ZASE-146973 format. One record per residue (C-alpha): residue in three letters; y, z, x. Coordinates in steps of 0.25 Angstrom, whole numbers. Each point is the difference from the previous one (the first is absolute). Layout:
ALA,Y,Z,X $
...
//
This chain:
MET,-424,-9,-282 $
SER,-9,-9,8 $
ARG,-6,6,12 $
GLU,-2,-11,10 $
ALA,-8,2,13 $
SER,6,10,9 $
SER,-4,6,13 $
ALA,7,13,-3 $
GLY,-6,12,-6 $
ALA,13,4,-7 $
ARG,11,-7,-6 $
LEU,15,4,-3 $
THR,6,-9,-11 $
ILE,15,-1,-1 $
ASP,6,-4,-13 $
LEU,13,-7,4 $
ASP,4,-1,-15 $
ALA,0,15,-1 $
LEU,7,2,13 $
THR,11,-9,-3 $
GLN,2,6,-14 $
ASN,1,13,6 $
TYR,11,-4,9 $
ARG,7,-7,-11 $
SER,-1,12,-9 $
LEU,6,9,11 $
ALA,11,-10,3 $
ASP,4,-1,-14 $
ARG,0,15,-1 $
VAL,10,3,11 $
ARG,10,-12,-3 $
PRO,11,-1,5 $
ALA,-7,6,12 $
ARG,-9,-9,8 $
ALA,-15,3,3 $
ALA,-6,-2,14 $
ALA,-15,0,2 $
VAL,-7,10,10 $
VAL,-12,-8,6 $
LYS,-3,9,12 $
ALA,-14,3,4 $
ASP,-5,-14,-3 $
ALA,6,1,-14 $
TYR,-6,14,-3 $
GLY,-14,-6,4 $
LEU,0,-12,-9 $
GLY,4,-10,10 $
ILE,14,-5,3 $
GLU,-4,-15,0 $
HIS,-3,2,-14 $
VAL,10,9,-5 $
ALA,13,-4,7 $
PRO,2,-14,-4 $
ALA,-3,4,-14 $
LEU,11,10,0 $
ALA,9,-9,6 $
ALA,-3,-10,-11 $
ALA,3,11,-10 $
GLY,14,2,6 $
ALA,-1,10,11 $
GLU,9,-3,11 $
THR,0,13,9 $
PHE,-13,5,5 $
PHE,-3,13,8 $
VAL,-12,2,10 $
ALA,-2,12,9 $
LEU,-2,-7,14 $
PRO,6,-12,7 $
GLU,-14,-6,1 $
GLU,-1,0,-15 $
GLY,14,-7,0 $
VAL,-4,-11,9 $
ARG,-12,-3,-9 $
LEU,8,0,-12 $
ARG,10,-9,6 $
ARG,-10,-11,1 $
LEU,-3,1,-15 $
LEU,15,2,-4 $
PRO,10,-8,8 $
ALA,12,3,-8 $
ALA,-2,15,-4 $
GLU,7,12,4 $
ILE,-10,8,8 $
ALA,3,15,3 $
ILE,-8,9,10 $
PHE,-1,14,-5 $
ALA,-5,5,14 $
GLY,13,-4,6 $
LEU,3,-7,13 $
PHE,-12,0,10 $
GLY,6,0,14 $
GLY,-2,-12,8 $
LEU,-3,-9,-12 $
GLU,15,-3,-3 $
ALA,-2,-15,3 $
ASP,-12,0,-9 $
TYR,8,6,-12 $
ARG,11,-11,3 $
ALA,-10,-11,1 $
HIS,-7,3,-13 $
ARG,13,5,-7 $
LEU,-6,14,-3 $
THR,10,10,-5 $
PRO,-2,14,7 $
VAL,2,12,-9 $
LEU,7,9,10 $
ASN,-4,14,0 $
HIS,7,7,12 $
ALA,11,-2,10 $
GLN,-10,-6,10 $
ASP,-3,-11,-10 $
ILE,14,-3,-2 $
ALA,4,0,15 $
ARG,-11,-10,3 $
TRP,3,-9,-12 $
GLN,15,0,4 $
ASP,-4,-4,14 $
ALA,-9,-11,-6 $
ALA,13,-5,-8 $
ARG,8,0,13 $
ARG,-10,-9,7 $
ALA,-1,-9,-12 $
ASP,15,-1,-1 $
ARG,0,2,-15 $
PRO,-2,11,-10 $
LEU,-15,3,-4 $
PRO,-5,5,-13 $
ALA,-5,14,-2 $
MET,-2,10,-11 $
LEU,3,15,2 $
HIS,-10,11,-4 $
VAL,6,13,-4 $
ASP,-9,12,-1 $
SER,3,7,-13 $
GLY,-11,10,1 $
ILE,-13,-5,3 $
THR,1,3,15 $
ARG,-8,-12,5 $
LEU,9,-12,5 $
GLY,15,-1,-2 $
LEU,13,4,4 $
ASP,3,15,-2 $
ASP,13,5,-5 $
ALA,6,2,14 $
ALA,-4,-14,4 $
VAL,7,-6,-13 $
ALA,12,9,3 $
ARG,1,-6,14 $
LEU,0,-14,-5 $
ALA,10,3,-11 $
ALA,9,6,11 $
ASP,-1,-12,9 $
SER,-2,-14,-6 $
ALA,-1,-6,14 $
ARG,-14,6,0 $
LEU,-5,-11,-9 $
ASP,8,-12,7 $
GLY,-8,-12,0 $
ILE,-9,4,-11 $
ASP,0,-7,-14 $
VAL,-4,12,-9 $
THR,-7,-7,-12 $
ALA,-5,12,-7 $
VAL,0,16,1 $
LEU,-13,6,-5 $
SER,-7,13,-2 $
HIS,-13,4,-5 $
PHE,-5,10,-11 $
ALA,-10,11,4 $
CYS,-4,5,-14 $
ALA,3,-11,-10 $
ASP,-14,-1,-5 $
GLU,1,14,-6 $
ALA,8,0,-13 $
GLY,12,9,0 $
HIS,-1,4,15 $
PRO,13,6,4 $
MET,-1,-7,14 $
THR,2,-14,-6 $
SER,14,3,-6 $
ALA,4,8,12 $
GLN,-4,-12,9 $
ALA,8,-9,-8 $
GLU,12,9,0 $
ARG,-1,1,15 $
PHE,-1,-15,2 $
GLY,12,-2,-9 $
ARG,8,10,9 $
LEU,-4,-7,13 $
ARG,2,-14,-4 $
PRO,15,-1,0 $
GLY,0,3,15 $
LEU,-8,-12,3 $
PRO,3,-15,-1 $
ALA,1,-6,-14 $
ALA,-13,-7,-2 $
ARG,-11,0,-11 $
ALA,-6,14,-3 $
SER,-15,2,-2 $
LEU,-7,13,-4 $
ALA,-10,-2,-10 $
ASN,-15,-3,3 $
SER,-10,-3,-11 $
ALA,1,14,-6 $
GLY,15,1,1 $
ILE,2,-12,-8 $
PHE,-6,7,-12 $
ARG,7,13,2 $
ASP,15,-3,-2 $
PRO,8,-13,-1 $
ALA,10,7,9 $
TYR,-10,-1,11 $
HIS,0,-16,-1 $
LEU,13,-2,8 $
ASP,0,-14,6 $
LEU,-14,-2,5 $
VAL,-14,7,-4 $
ARG,-12,-1,8 $
PRO,-13,0,-8 $
GLY,-13,1,7 $
ILE,-12,6,-7 $
ALA,5,-4,-14 $
LEU,-1,-15,4 $
TYR,-15,2,3 $
GLY,-3,7,-13 $
GLY,1,14,4 $
ASN,6,10,-9 $
PRO,14,4,4 $
THR,1,11,-10 $
PRO,-13,8,1 $
GLU,3,9,-12 $
THR,1,-12,-10 $
THR,-8,-12,-3 $
ASN,1,-11,11 $
PRO,11,-10,-4 $
MET,-5,-10,10 $
ARG,-11,-11,-2 $
ALA,-13,1,8 $
VAL,0,-9,12 $
VAL,-13,2,8 $
SER,-14,0,-3 $
LEU,-10,4,10 $
THR,-15,-4,-1 $
ALA,-12,2,8 $
ARG,-14,-7,-1 $
ILE,-13,6,-3 $
LEU,-9,-1,12 $
GLN,-12,7,-7 $
VAL,-5,7,-13 $
ARG,-10,11,1 $
ARG,-8,6,-12 $
VAL,-2,14,2 $
ASP,-12,6,-8 $
SER,-1,13,7 $
PRO,9,11,6 $
LEU,7,-6,13 $
THR,12,3,8 $
VAL,11,-11,2 $
GLY,8,-2,13 $
TYR,4,8,12 $
GLY,-2,15,-1 $
ALA,-8,-2,-12 $
THR,12,5,-8 $
HIS,-5,-7,-13 $
ARG,-13,2,-7 $
VAL,-6,-9,-11 $
ARG,-7,9,-10 $
GLU,-3,-10,-11 $
PRO,-5,-14,1 $
GLY,12,-10,2 $
LYS,5,-11,9 $
ILE,9,1,12 $
ALA,7,-12,6 $
THR,6,-1,14 $
ILE,13,-8,1 $
ALA,6,-6,13 $
ILE,12,9,2 $
GLY,2,13,8 $
TYR,10,8,7 $
ALA,2,-11,11 $
ASP,6,-8,-11 $
GLY,9,11,-4 $
TYR,-8,5,-12 $
ARG,1,14,4 $
ARG,-12,9,3 $
SER,6,11,-9 $
LEU,-3,-9,-12 $
GLY,-15,3,0 $
GLY,-3,7,-13 $
ARG,14,-1,-5 $
ALA,3,-14,-3 $
THR,-5,-10,-10 $
VAL,-1,-15,0 $
ARG,-2,-10,-11 $
LEU,-11,-10,-2 $
ALA,-3,-8,-13 $
GLY,10,8,-7 $
ARG,-6,13,4 $
ARG,5,11,8 $
CYS,-10,4,11 $
PRO,2,12,9 $
VAL,0,0,15 $
VAL,-12,9,4 $
GLY,-3,5,14 $
ARG,9,-1,12 $
VAL,8,-13,3 $
SER,-4,-5,13 $
MET,6,-10,10 $
ASP,-4,-13,-7 $
LEU,-7,4,-12 $
THR,2,8,-13 $
THR,-11,4,-10 $
ILE,3,0,-15 $
ASP,-8,5,-12 $
VAL,-2,-13,-9 $
SER,-10,6,-10 $
ALA,9,-3,-12 $
VAL,1,-15,4 $
ASP,-9,-11,-6 $
ASP,-10,-5,10 $
ARG,5,-14,-3 $
ASP,13,4,7 $
LEU,-7,6,12 $
HIS,-3,-9,12 $
PRO,4,-2,14 $
GLY,12,-8,1 $
ALA,6,6,-13 $
TRP,15,5,2 $
VAL,4,14,-3 $
GLU,14,4,-3 $
VAL,4,11,9 $
MET,15,0,-3 $
GLY,7,-6,-12 $
PRO,8,2,-12 $
GLU,-8,12,-5 $
VAL,-4,6,14 $
ASP,13,-3,7 $
ALA,5,4,14 $
ASP,7,12,-6 $
VAL,-13,5,-7 $
LEU,-8,-3,13 $
GLY,11,7,8 $
SER,-1,13,-9 $
ALA,-15,0,1 $
ALA,1,-1,16 $
ASP,11,11,0 $
THR,10,-10,5 $
ILE,10,-10,-6 $
SER,-1,-15,-4 $
TYR,8,-4,12 $
GLU,-11,5,10 $
ILE,-10,-7,-9 $
LEU,6,-13,1 $
THR,5,0,14 $
GLY,-13,5,5 $
LEU,-8,-13,-5 $
ALA,-7,-6,12 $
ARG,2,-14,6 $
ARG,-14,-4,-3 $
ILE,3,1,-15 $
GLU,2,-14,-5 $
ARG,14,-2,-7 $
VAL,1,-10,-11 $
SER,13,-3,-8 $
VAL,0,-6,-14 $
GLY,11,-3,-10 $
GLY,13,-6,2 $
GLY,11,2,10 $
ALA,2,-7,14 $
VAL,-14,1,4 $
ALA,-11,-9,-6 $
PRO,-10,6,-9 $
GLY,-13,4,8 $
THR,7,1,13 $
ARG,-9,7,10 $
SER,1,8,12 $
PRO,-11,6,8 $
GLY,7,13,0 $
ALA,14,7,0 $
//
């Protein structure tokens, strides 16, 4: 891939062909259910301007984000899409939800009452989704709240319930008993609510049991190449590649220490390269001495502590012809993906992707609705 001039120290490349193939494979897997697309947290750190139009072109019609601000941003990109807000209805912003045609996911009685009031003022029904807590104990209507709605349908007057959803807590763990227990509980609570699309399965839930597909599935991490079934080979295509430029190469001929805290000591002659990425970019400090990068087909260990803007790598195995300031090093890619980095950093792929900083340049390549090479200075 050509590396045209750039002012960025690091670059995230998004393969739109892989992204849309992931969406289509998930959509095919769950038919006749429909597949939504979860694009919260700036499309899991990839950049919603790159991701959302490509997913819409691939057939996605329903999109989920976390916050109303994200919904407003998404509406500018997708005038016709259904956009649902997981966090519910923010008090005082009812007019903004209406103006931007955002569908709140109603999580509690106060959400419902405020949206009913907004519908009365609008003099027309307003769309919403209902969130049932089937066991994760975060957001959502508990059993008692569902029972109250079932006993008095007037509690939902003025609300056009377009979907009833819940969320798995442990679907990423194969055979976890809580997954089937949540599905049973959701199935038991649904009849007391308005007839509407039922949605339960996240990325992992899609692969556990076809019975969990219901009417609408909500893939997130799987769209972006994360492994939805950690116990097996990843069924999804790699979507992102993170590269960082070499700033300097040092030949070390005598024992020296590298980086803050002198945690790494060079004991034999070798070469150390410093690359333009650090924990301010979301490349976690804990990856020092634990991660590897790739350069010219070689794996190169990260040595010393990752600092705010810089990371040092041992490039002793790399030919001098490939070592020069400006050369690009693959920090994350098909072989060292977000799941691998997450494991090395004692976290998960979600945190690796969503933690990528704004100063990392985003570049999209491939097909879809976004032109190849589309750039944004950050996410």
